[in-house]
DSSP file (Angstrom, degrees, kcal/mol; ACC not computed):
  #  RESIDUE AA STRUCTURE BP1 BP2  ACC     N-H-->O    O-->H-N    N-H-->O    O-->H-N    TCO  KAPPA ALPHA  PHI   PSI    X-CA   Y-CA   Z-CA
    1    1 A M     >        0   0    0      0, 0.0     4,-2.4     0, 0.0     5,-0.2   0.000 360.0 360.0 360.0 -41.3   54.9   14.6   86.1
    2    2 A K  H  >  +     0   0    0      1,-0.2     4,-2.3     2,-0.2     5,-0.2   0.890 360.0  51.0 -61.4 -38.7   51.7   15.8   87.9
    3    3 A A  H  > S+     0   0    0      2,-0.2     4,-2.5     1,-0.2    -1,-0.2   0.896 109.1  50.5 -65.5 -40.2   51.9   12.7   90.1
    4    4 A N  H  > S+     0   0    0      2,-0.2     4,-2.5     1,-0.2    -2,-0.2   0.890 110.8  49.1 -65.3 -38.9   55.5   13.5   91.0
    5    5 A L  H  X S+     0   0    0     -4,-2.4     4,-2.7     2,-0.2    -2,-0.2   0.897 111.1  49.8 -66.7 -39.5   54.6   17.1   91.9
    6    6 A T  H  X S+     0   0    0     -4,-2.3     4,-2.2     2,-0.2    -2,-0.2   0.924 112.4  47.5 -64.1 -43.9   51.7   15.9   94.0
    7    7 A D  H  X S+     0   0    0     -4,-2.5     4,-2.3     2,-0.2    -2,-0.2   0.918 112.3  49.3 -62.3 -43.4   54.0   13.5   95.8
    8    8 A A  H  X S+     0   0    0     -4,-2.5     4,-2.5     1,-0.2    -2,-0.2   0.907 110.0  51.3 -62.7 -42.7   56.7   16.2   96.3
    9    9 A G  H  X S+     0   0    0     -4,-2.7     4,-2.5     1,-0.2    -1,-0.2   0.897 109.9  50.4 -62.0 -40.0   54.1   18.6   97.7
   10   10 A G  H  X S+     0   0    0     -4,-2.2     4,-2.5     2,-0.2    -2,-0.2   0.910 111.3  47.7 -62.9 -43.1   52.9   15.9  100.2
   11   11 A Y  H  X S+     0   0    0     -4,-2.3     4,-2.6     2,-0.2    -2,-0.2   0.902 112.4  48.9 -65.8 -39.8   56.5   15.3  101.3
   12   12 A I  H  X S+     0   0    0     -4,-2.5     4,-2.5     2,-0.2    -2,-0.2   0.914 111.9  49.5 -65.1 -42.1   57.1   19.1  101.7
   13   13 A K  H  X S+     0   0    0     -4,-2.5     4,-2.4     2,-0.2    -2,-0.2   0.922 112.6  47.1 -62.9 -44.1   53.9   19.5  103.7
   14   14 A Q  H  X S+     0   0    0     -4,-2.5     4,-2.5     1,-0.2    -2,-0.2   0.898 111.7  50.7 -64.5 -40.7   54.8   16.5  105.9
   15   15 A A  H  X S+     0   0    0     -4,-2.6     4,-2.3     2,-0.2    -1,-0.2   0.894 110.2  50.1 -64.2 -39.9   58.4   17.9  106.4
   16   16 A A  H  X S+     0   0    0     -4,-2.5     4,-2.5     2,-0.2    -2,-0.2   0.911 110.8  49.6 -64.5 -42.6   56.9   21.3  107.3
   17   17 A N  H  X S+     0   0    0     -4,-2.4     4,-2.4     1,-0.2    -2,-0.2   0.927 112.6  46.8 -61.4 -45.0   54.5   19.7  109.9
   18   18 A E  H  X S+     0   0    0     -4,-2.5     4,-2.4     2,-0.2    -1,-0.2   0.870 111.5  51.5 -66.3 -36.6   57.4   17.7  111.4
   19   19 A A  H  X S+     0   0    0     -4,-2.3     4,-2.5     2,-0.2    -1,-0.2   0.910 110.3  49.6 -64.8 -42.3   59.6   20.9  111.5
   20   20 A G  H  X S+     0   0    0     -4,-2.5     4,-2.5     2,-0.2    -2,-0.2   0.911 111.6  48.4 -62.1 -42.7   56.8   22.8  113.3
   21   21 A T  H  X S+     0   0    0     -4,-2.4     4,-2.5     2,-0.2    -2,-0.2   0.904 111.8  49.7 -63.8 -41.0   56.4   20.0  115.8
   22   22 A A  H  X S+     0   0    0     -4,-2.4     4,-2.5     2,-0.2    -2,-0.2   0.897 111.0  49.2 -64.5 -40.3   60.1   19.9  116.4
   23   23 A I  H  X S+     0   0    0     -4,-2.5     4,-2.7     2,-0.2    -2,-0.2   0.917 111.4  49.3 -65.6 -42.6   60.2   23.7  116.9
   24   24 A K  H  X S+     0   0    0     -4,-2.5     4,-2.4     2,-0.2    -2,-0.2   0.912 112.5  48.0 -62.5 -41.8   57.3   23.4  119.4
   25   25 A S  H  X S+     0   0    0     -4,-2.5     4,-2.6     2,-0.2    -2,-0.2   0.912 112.5  48.5 -64.2 -42.7   59.0   20.6  121.3
   26   26 A A  H  X S+     0   0    0     -4,-2.5     4,-2.6     2,-0.2    -2,-0.2   0.910 112.1  48.8 -64.8 -41.7   62.3   22.6  121.4
   27   27 A A  H  X S+     0   0    0     -4,-2.7     4,-2.5     2,-0.2    -2,-0.2   0.903 111.9  49.4 -64.5 -40.7   60.5   25.7  122.6
   28   28 A S  H  X S+     0   0    0     -4,-2.4     4,-2.2     2,-0.2    -2,-0.2   0.919 112.5  47.3 -64.2 -43.4   58.7   23.7  125.3
   29   29 A A  H  X S+     0   0    0     -4,-2.6     4,-2.3     2,-0.2    -2,-0.2   0.902 112.0  50.3 -64.5 -41.0   61.9   22.1  126.4
   30   30 A A  H  X S+     0   0    0     -4,-2.6     4,-2.6     2,-0.2    -2,-0.2   0.904 109.3  51.1 -64.4 -41.1   63.7   25.5  126.4
   31   31 A A  H  X S+     0   0    0     -4,-2.5     4,-2.3     1,-0.2    -1,-0.2   0.910 110.1  50.1 -62.9 -41.2   60.9   27.0  128.5
   32   32 A G  H  X S+     0   0    0     -4,-2.2     4,-2.4     2,-0.2    -2,-0.2   0.909 111.0  48.6 -62.4 -42.2   61.2   24.2  131.0
   33   33 A E  H  X S+     0   0    0     -4,-2.3     4,-3.2     2,-0.2     5,-0.2   0.887 110.0  52.1 -65.1 -39.1   64.9   24.7  131.2
   34   34 A L  H  X S+     0   0    0     -4,-2.6     4,-3.0     2,-0.2    -2,-0.2   0.911 110.2  48.4 -63.4 -41.7   64.4   28.4  131.8
   35   35 A K  H  X S+     0   0    0     -4,-2.3     4,-2.3     2,-0.2    -2,-0.2   0.932 114.8  45.2 -63.4 -44.7   62.0   27.7  134.6
   36   36 A T  H  X S+     0   0    0     -4,-2.4     4,-2.3     2,-0.2    -2,-0.2   0.929 115.1  47.4 -64.2 -45.3   64.4   25.3  136.2
   37   37 A G  H  X S+     0   0    0     -4,-3.2     4,-2.6     2,-0.2    -2,-0.2   0.910 111.6  51.0 -62.7 -42.2   67.3   27.6  135.7
   38   38 A G  H  X S+     0   0    0     -4,-3.0     4,-2.5     1,-0.2    -1,-0.2   0.901 110.3  49.3 -61.8 -41.0   65.3   30.5  137.1
   39   39 A A  H  X S+     0   0    0     -4,-2.3     4,-2.5     2,-0.2    -1,-0.2   0.893 111.3  49.7 -65.1 -39.2   64.4   28.5  140.1
   40   40 A N  H  X S+     0   0    0     -4,-2.3     4,-2.7     2,-0.2    -2,-0.2   0.909 111.1  48.8 -66.1 -41.6   68.0   27.5  140.7
   41   41 A V  H  X S+     0   0    0     -4,-2.6     4,-2.7     2,-0.2     5,-0.2   0.933 112.4  48.4 -62.3 -45.7   69.2   31.1  140.4
   42   42 A K  H  X S+     0   0    0     -4,-2.5     4,-2.3     1,-0.2    -2,-0.2   0.915 112.6  48.7 -60.9 -43.7   66.5   32.2  142.9
   43   43 A S  H  X S+     0   0    0     -4,-2.5     4,-2.5     2,-0.2    -2,-0.2   0.919 112.1  48.1 -63.0 -44.6   67.5   29.4  145.2
   44   44 A N  H  X S+     0   0    0     -4,-2.7     4,-2.4     2,-0.2    -2,-0.2   0.890 111.5  50.2 -65.3 -39.1   71.2   30.2  145.0
   45   45 A L  H  X S+     0   0    0     -4,-2.7     4,-2.4     2,-0.2    -1,-0.2   0.906 111.0  49.6 -64.8 -40.4   70.6   33.9  145.6
   46   46 A S  H  X S+     0   0    0     -4,-2.3     4,-2.3    -5,-0.2    -2,-0.2   0.923 111.9  47.4 -63.3 -44.8   68.4   33.1  148.6
   47   47 A E  H  X S+     0   0    0     -4,-2.5     4,-2.5     1,-0.2    -1,-0.2   0.880 111.2  52.2 -64.3 -37.4   71.1   30.8  150.0
   48   48 A G  H  X S+     0   0    0     -4,-2.4     4,-2.3     2,-0.2    -2,-0.2   0.905 109.6  48.6 -64.3 -41.4   73.7   33.5  149.4
   49   49 A A  H  X S+     0   0    0     -4,-2.4     4,-2.4     2,-0.2    -2,-0.2   0.908 111.6  49.7 -64.9 -41.6   71.7   36.1  151.2
   50   50 A T  H  X S+     0   0    0     -4,-2.3     4,-2.2     1,-0.2    -2,-0.2   0.920 111.9  47.9 -63.1 -43.8   71.2   33.7  154.2
   51   51 A A  H  X S+     0   0    0     -4,-2.5     4,-2.5     2,-0.2    -1,-0.2   0.884 110.8  52.0 -64.7 -38.1   74.9   33.0  154.3
   52   52 A S  H  X S+     0   0    0     -4,-2.3     4,-2.4     2,-0.2    -2,-0.2   0.908 109.5  49.1 -64.4 -41.9   75.7   36.7  154.1
   53   53 A K  H  X S+     0   0    0     -4,-2.4     4,-2.3     2,-0.2    -2,-0.2   0.908 111.6  49.5 -63.5 -41.3   73.3   37.4  157.0
   54   54 A A  H  X S+     0   0    0     -4,-2.2     4,-2.4     2,-0.2    -2,-0.2   0.914 111.1  49.2 -63.6 -42.6   75.0   34.7  159.0
   55   55 A A  H  X S+     0   0    0     -4,-2.5     4,-2.6     2,-0.2    -2,-0.2   0.898 110.6  50.5 -64.0 -40.3   78.4   36.0  158.3
   56   56 A A  H  X S+     0   0    0     -4,-2.4     4,-2.4     2,-0.2    -1,-0.2   0.900 110.2  50.3 -64.2 -40.1   77.4   39.5  159.3
   57   57 A G  H  X S+     0   0    0     -4,-2.3     4,-2.4     2,-0.2    -2,-0.2   0.907 111.0  48.7 -63.5 -41.4   76.0   38.1  162.5
   58   58 A D  H  X S+     0   0    0     -4,-2.4     4,-2.5     2,-0.2    -2,-0.2   0.910 111.6  49.4 -63.9 -42.4   79.2   36.3  163.2
   59   59 A A  H  X S+     0   0    0     -4,-2.6     4,-2.5     2,-0.2    -2,-0.2   0.896 110.8  50.3 -64.1 -39.9   81.2   39.5  162.5
   60   60 A K  H  X S+     0   0    0     -4,-2.4     4,-2.4     2,-0.2    -2,-0.2   0.921 111.3  48.3 -63.8 -43.8   79.0   41.5  164.8
   61   61 A A  H  X S+     0   0    0     -4,-2.4     4,-2.3     1,-0.2    -2,-0.2   0.905 112.5  48.5 -63.7 -41.3   79.4   38.9  167.6
   62   62 A A  H  X S+     0   0    0     -4,-2.5     4,-2.4     2,-0.2    -2,-0.2   0.904 111.5  49.6 -65.8 -40.7   83.2   38.9  167.1
   63   63 A A  H  X S+     0   0    0     -4,-2.5     4,-2.5     2,-0.2    -2,-0.2   0.903 111.2  49.2 -65.1 -40.6   83.3   42.7  167.2
   64   64 A K  H  X S+     0   0    0     -4,-2.4     4,-2.6     2,-0.2    -2,-0.2   0.908 110.4  51.0 -64.7 -41.0   81.2   42.8  170.4
   65   65 A E  H  X S+     0   0    0     -4,-2.3     4,-2.1     2,-0.2    -2,-0.2   0.923 111.7  46.8 -61.8 -44.1   83.5   40.2  172.0
   66   66 A Q  H  X S+     0   0    0     -4,-2.4     4,-2.5     2,-0.2    -2,-0.2   0.886 111.7  51.2 -65.5 -38.7   86.6   42.3  171.1
   67   67 A A  H  X S+     0   0    0     -4,-2.5     4,-2.5     2,-0.2    -2,-0.2   0.912 109.4  50.6 -64.2 -41.8   85.0   45.5  172.4
   68   68 A D  H  X S+     0   0    0     -4,-2.6     4,-2.4     2,-0.2    -2,-0.2   0.901 110.4  49.7 -61.9 -40.6   84.1   43.7  175.6
   69   69 A I  H  X S+     0   0    0     -4,-2.1     4,-2.6     2,-0.2    -2,-0.2   0.924 111.4  48.6 -63.4 -44.7   87.8   42.6  175.9
   70   70 A L  H  X S+     0   0    0     -4,-2.5     4,-2.4     2,-0.2    -2,-0.2   0.897 111.3  50.0 -63.7 -39.7   89.0   46.1  175.3
   71   71 A I  H  X S+     0   0    0     -4,-2.5     4,-2.3     2,-0.2    -1,-0.2   0.922 111.3  49.0 -63.5 -43.3   86.7   47.6  177.8
   72   72 A E  H  X S+     0   0    0     -4,-2.4     4,-2.4     2,-0.2    -2,-0.2   0.915 111.0  49.6 -62.5 -43.4   87.8   45.0  180.4
   73   73 A K  H  X S+     0   0    0     -4,-2.6     4,-2.6     1,-0.2    -1,-0.2   0.893 110.3  51.6 -62.1 -39.8   91.5   45.8  179.7
   74   74 A G  H  X S+     0   0    0     -4,-2.4     4,-2.4     2,-0.2    -2,-0.2   0.898 109.8  48.8 -63.6 -41.0   90.7   49.5  180.1
   75   75 A K  H  X S+     0   0    0     -4,-2.3     4,-2.4     2,-0.2    -2,-0.2   0.911 111.4  49.9 -64.5 -42.0   89.1   48.9  183.4
   76   76 A E  H  X S+     0   0    0     -4,-2.4     4,-2.5     2,-0.2    -2,-0.2   0.920 111.3  48.9 -62.2 -43.2   92.0   46.8  184.5
   77   77 A F  H  X S+     0   0    0     -4,-2.6     4,-2.7     1,-0.2    -2,-0.2   0.912 110.9  49.9 -62.7 -42.4   94.4   49.5  183.5
   78   78 A A  H  X S+     0   0    0     -4,-2.4     4,-2.6     1,-0.2    -1,-0.2   0.896 110.8  50.0 -63.8 -39.4   92.4   52.1  185.3
   79   79 A D  H  X S+     0   0    0     -4,-2.4     4,-2.4     2,-0.2    -2,-0.2   0.911 111.4  48.2 -64.5 -42.0   92.4   50.0  188.4
   80   80 A V  H  X S+     0   0    0     -4,-2.5     4,-2.4     2,-0.2    -2,-0.2   0.914 112.8  48.6 -64.2 -42.5   96.2   49.5  188.2
   81   81 A A  H  X S+     0   0    0     -4,-2.7     4,-2.4     2,-0.2    -2,-0.2   0.911 111.7  48.9 -64.1 -42.3   96.7   53.2  187.7
   82   82 A A  H  X S+     0   0    0     -4,-2.6     4,-2.1     1,-0.2    -2,-0.2   0.903 111.7  49.4 -64.4 -40.3   94.4   54.0  190.7
   83   83 A E  H  X S+     0   0    0     -4,-2.4     4,-2.4     2,-0.2    -2,-0.2   0.903 110.6  50.4 -64.1 -41.7   96.3   51.6  192.9
   84   84 A F  H  X S+     0   0    0     -4,-2.4     4,-3.0     1,-0.2     8,-0.2   0.912 110.1  50.0 -62.2 -43.2   99.6   53.1  191.8
   85   85 A I  H  < S+     0   0    0     -4,-2.4    -1,-0.2     1,-0.2    -2,-0.2   0.894 112.0  48.2 -64.8 -39.0   98.4   56.6  192.7
   86   86 A K  H  < S+     0   0    0     -4,-2.1    -2,-0.2     1,-0.2    -1,-0.2   0.904 117.5  41.1 -66.4 -41.4   97.2   55.4  196.1
   87   87 A E  H  < S+     0   0    0     -4,-2.4    -2,-0.2     1,-0.2    -1,-0.2   0.867 132.7  19.5 -75.9 -36.9  100.4   53.6  196.9
   88   88 A R     X  +     0   0    0     -4,-3.0     4,-2.3    -5,-0.2    -1,-0.2  -0.616  65.1 162.2-135.9  73.8  102.8   56.3  195.5
   89   89 A P  H  > S+     0   0    0      0, 0.0     4,-2.4     0, 0.0     5,-0.2   0.870  79.1  50.2 -64.7 -36.2  101.1   59.6  195.2
   90   90 A I  H  > S+     0   0    0      2,-0.2     4,-2.6     1,-0.2     5,-0.2   0.927 112.0  47.1 -69.2 -42.9  104.3   61.6  194.9
   91   91 A A  H  > S+     0   0    0      2,-0.2     4,-2.6     1,-0.2    -1,-0.2   0.901 112.6  50.5 -63.6 -39.9  105.7   59.4  192.2
   92   92 A A  H  X S+     0   0    0     -4,-2.3     4,-2.4    -8,-0.2    -2,-0.2   0.911 111.5  47.8 -64.2 -42.3  102.4   59.6  190.3
   93   93 A F  H  X S+     0   0    0     -4,-2.4     4,-2.7     2,-0.2    -2,-0.2   0.914 112.5  49.5 -64.2 -41.9  102.4   63.4  190.6
   94   94 A G  H  X S+     0   0    0     -4,-2.6     4,-2.7     2,-0.2    -2,-0.2   0.902 111.3  48.6 -63.5 -41.4  106.0   63.5  189.4
   95   95 A A  H  X S+     0   0    0     -4,-2.6     4,-2.4     2,-0.2    -1,-0.2   0.910 113.3  47.3 -65.4 -41.4  105.2   61.2  186.4
   96   96 A A  H  X S+     0   0    0     -4,-2.4     4,-2.4     2,-0.2    -2,-0.2   0.909 113.0  48.8 -66.0 -41.6  102.2   63.3  185.5
   97   97 A F  H  X S+     0   0    0     -4,-2.7     4,-2.7     2,-0.2    -2,-0.2   0.926 112.4  48.3 -62.9 -44.7  104.2   66.6  185.8
   98   98 A A  H  X S+     0   0    0     -4,-2.7     4,-2.6     1,-0.2    -2,-0.2   0.904 111.8  49.3 -63.8 -41.6  107.1   65.1  183.7
   99   99 A A  H  X S+     0   0    0     -4,-2.4     4,-2.5     2,-0.2    -1,-0.2   0.915 112.4  48.0 -64.6 -42.3  104.6   63.9  181.0
  100  100 A G  H  X S+     0   0    0     -4,-2.4     4,-2.3     2,-0.2    -2,-0.2   0.914 112.5  48.5 -63.1 -43.8  102.9   67.3  180.9
  101  101 A W  H  X S+     0   0    0     -4,-2.7     4,-2.1     2,-0.2    -2,-0.2   0.918 112.1  49.2 -62.0 -44.1  106.3   69.2  180.7
  102  102 A L  H  X S+     0   0    0     -4,-2.6     4,-2.5     1,-0.2    -2,-0.2   0.920 111.9  48.1 -62.8 -44.0  107.4   66.9  177.9
  103  103 A L  H  X S+     0   0    0     -4,-2.5     4,-2.6     1,-0.2     5,-0.2   0.891 110.6  51.4 -64.8 -38.1  104.2   67.3  175.9
  104  104 A S  H  X S+     0   0    0     -4,-2.3     4,-2.0     2,-0.2    -1,-0.2   0.887 111.6  47.6 -67.4 -35.5  104.4   71.1  176.3
  105  105 A K  H  X S+     0   0    0     -4,-2.1     4,-0.8     2,-0.2    -2,-0.2   0.901 114.1  46.4 -69.5 -40.4  108.0   71.1  175.0
  106  106 A L  H  < S+     0   0    0     -4,-2.5     3,-0.3     1,-0.2     4,-0.3   0.898 118.0  42.3 -67.7 -39.3  107.1   68.9  172.1
  107  107 A G  H  < S+     0   0    0     -4,-2.6     3,-0.3    -5,-0.2    -2,-0.2   0.803 119.8  42.4 -77.4 -29.3  104.0   71.0  171.2
  108  108 A G  H >X S+     0   0    0     -4,-2.0     4,-0.9    -5,-0.2     3,-0.5   0.400  85.1  95.4 -99.1   2.6  105.7   74.3  171.7
  109  109 A S  T 3< S+     0   0    0     -4,-0.8     4,-0.5    -3,-0.3     3,-0.3   0.828  82.5  53.3 -66.0 -31.9  109.0   73.7  170.1
  110  110 A S  T 34 S+     0   0    0     -3,-0.3     3,-0.3    -4,-0.3    -1,-0.2   0.775 105.2  53.8 -75.4 -24.9  108.0   75.1  166.7
  111  111 A S  T <4 S+     0   0    0     -3,-0.5    -1,-0.2     1,-0.2    -2,-0.2   0.702 101.7  59.6 -82.3 -17.9  106.8   78.5  168.2
  112  112 A E     <        0   0    0     -4,-0.9    -1,-0.2    -3,-0.3    -2,-0.2   0.649 360.0 360.0 -82.9 -15.7  110.2   79.1  170.0
  113  113 A E              0   0    0     -4,-0.5    -1,-0.2    -3,-0.3    -2,-0.1   0.472 360.0 360.0 -73.9 360.0  112.3   79.0  166.8
């Protein structure tokens, strides 16, 4: 019986050692995976930030282009209006007078009631 207990104790000790080794190996593997995963997360965040900056730059360029187009259209409109006033000053004055009269009637209609 003593021999059986000694054998059992040896087997238990060996099993405990092997369990400890397995736990250490698992912990080491998990730490390695965490490092790899952390590096991947960091890399993806960096790439995301770079892509966001690029998108913001593209949006800024598109907005500037649209603003330039609107400014150019405004200049063209002002040139057309100036040309119209030079060619037909009486018609331009009449149109301005009519627009002013219409706006005053629209704005003053509530006070006349």
